[in-house]
C-alpha positions, 0 to 999 in steps of 0.5 A: 293699824299700829306702828309695828304694822307700818314698820313690818310693811316697810320691811316687807316692801324693802325691795320696792323701796330700794328699787324706787330709790334707785329709779329716782336717782337714775331719773335725776341723772337722766334729767341732767343729761337732757339739760343744756349745760350752763357755764358761769364766769365772773368778773369784777369792777372797782367804783373809783373817783378821780384822784387829786393831790388834795387829801380833802378832795380825794376823801370827798371823791371816795364818799361820792364813789360809795354813794354811786355804787347802788346806782351803778347796780341799776345801770348794770341792768340797762338795755343800753349796757346790753347793746354795748356788749352785743356790739362788742361781741357781735352777738345775735340776741336781744338786749332783754334776753342778754340781761337775763344772763347777767347778775351784778352784786355788791359785797357789803361795805365795798365799792366792788361790783361783781359781774356773773355771766352765763353762757352755754360754753365756757368761752362765751361766759368768760367773754360776756363777763368781760364785755359787760364790764366794758359796756358798763364803763362806757355807759357810766362815763357817758353819764358822769362825764362833763363833756370832755373825754375821760373827765368823769368824776366817778367811773368803774375800773375793770378789775380781775379778768374773768377766768375760764370755767371748767365745769357747768354751773347747771345742771348740778349732778350731785343735787339732781341725784340727791333730789331724785333719790329723796323723791324715789325714797318718798314714793317707795315709802308711800307705796309700801304704806298704801300696800300695807293698808290695803293688803287684805292677806293674812300675815300675823296671828294676832291680827287674825284673832283681833279681826275674827275673834277666833283663836289661832291654835297653830302656826305651821312653818314651811321648811325645805324638804317638805313638798308635794312628794314628801308631806308627812313629818315623822314625830319620832324622827324630826328631833334627831340629829340631821332632821333639823329641817322638819324640827320646827314643823314637828314642834308646831304640830305638837303645839297644835296637839297640846292646844286641842287637848287643853281646849276643853279640859273636861270635854276635849274634842274627839271628832275634829274636822280639818278644812279650809276656805279654798283648795290648796291651803294644805288641809289634807297635809295638816290633817295627816300630820296632826293624826300622826302627832296625836298617835305618837302621844299614845292616842288611838286615832282614826283618820277619815278622808271626808273629801269624797270629791278630791281625796288626798289622804290615801295618797299622802299616807302612802296607802292604796285608795280602793274602797273606803268611806263612801262604800261603807256608807253605801253598804258595799263594804264592811268597816273592817274591810276598808280600815287600813293600818299605816306602818308609820304608827300602830296607833293610827287607822286610816279610812280612805274616801272610796269611790266618788258618789254622785251626791257627796253632800247628802252622803256625808250628811246622812244618818249613817255617817252620823252613826259611824262618826259616833261609833268611832268617837267612842273608841278613838279620836277621829280626824276628818279631812273635809272639802273646802268650805267655800266651793262646796257645803260638804265641810260645813255638813261634816262640822255640824256632826263633829265637835268642831273644825280647824280652819287651815289658811295659807299665810300671805295668800288667804285673804280676810274676806275668804276667811270671814266667808268660811267662818260664816259658812260654819256659823250658818251650819251651826258648826263650831270653829275650834280654831284657825291654823296658819299654814306655810308660815315663812321662817325668814322675813317680815312675816317670819314665825317664832321657829326661825331661830337656830336649834342647838344640838341638845334640842336635836340630839338623839334622846331616849324618847326617840329610841323608844318604839311607838306604843301599840294599839291598846288591848282594850280598843274595840272597832265599831260594828263588831270589827275585831283588831285581827280583822283590820287589814294592812295596806296591801290587803285593803287595796285588794279589797278596795279594788274588788268592791 
């Protein structure tokens, strides 16, 4: 994986990262609510010697006081001092436990002793700080005295009284929120990276080409307005004003058409199977729209529904099912009786699937099917909607008889494992993979396609090309097996004949 893949993964999972960060902040705040608050109060004392009128003696006393400071820091932690404080405050605790709540420090180059006391209430912290100073004075006077009361050479004088704390020193809410947010952000990024590395779904064309070695010949975006009821994109209408919603899809189909035409300049594919790894990838919709797009360019196209198990072409094109391919192969109907024209294009003929045979794979792999495809290919470009490759073998059988197959996959849904199995199925059947079509590509987000930009008015305005009608079927077009243009029925006639057969 490259750096752009990790950045794309972070962008793709930004909601999870944000949620985990918020959860971390909330956990940090909840932790502060569960803690017992600790208040800290401070008091100070001054280490001084007994002063006299003699300057030399006073100077010597000051030096003595400075030398005693470090010793008094140790005395401040004695259990005897803690006992004096316990007796003064009447506390129910042990000296060892009380010492843990006291911190004594000495600022550099001073004779000041600073006492920091902790308690679970502001008043308790203030009283303990002041009591500790008094307890130290009693202990030091006892050590420094010469036997007579108040005659200690060096002692500690109580300084500023302890102030009442207003806020607890522990827990620190701000610090807890920062730490919780940082931890949540870290977990979110780790989650995004793990999901990105372990994600086997198809997300980018360049990754597909790198992993499979098969070119991506088309990327079909998903736009509002195309659903289960409306699956077709009219190439003549999609570029007009007010049709910008399908403009990206129409342009993607035109790009797919161009890629197919220039795939082999000397021998472009004439019989193209459209299939997918699994149902639901949109192969039938892609096949129908590709046929319309090819027909819009003046190419004579025959759209064949080769999915004899779950036919969708007739429904998608708005044509009656009736008789079709299976009936022609079984000899129950002539090709002229079941070929249907569609009002969407004069260059497009549709051959529905027909009745469901008991052995679809054998029917599609028969010599009659091979002959039918060969005859149709002499006069038109044949687009065959085939069943998915993994559930059944029909798609591989049809691909073996055609010039190649387009494998349609769903972006952000189909996995590389499924695609590899589908391509391997085609290879084992000695079928050619013309390319991969990425379907349902998003217009926004980390996996957005190149069609997410805004189209200007000049790209969507009505042009002279739009005003021209679709060219008719060429006069020299001949339908195989003696079929005449005049015998090709319209939708209503084909439906009646299909029901008759």
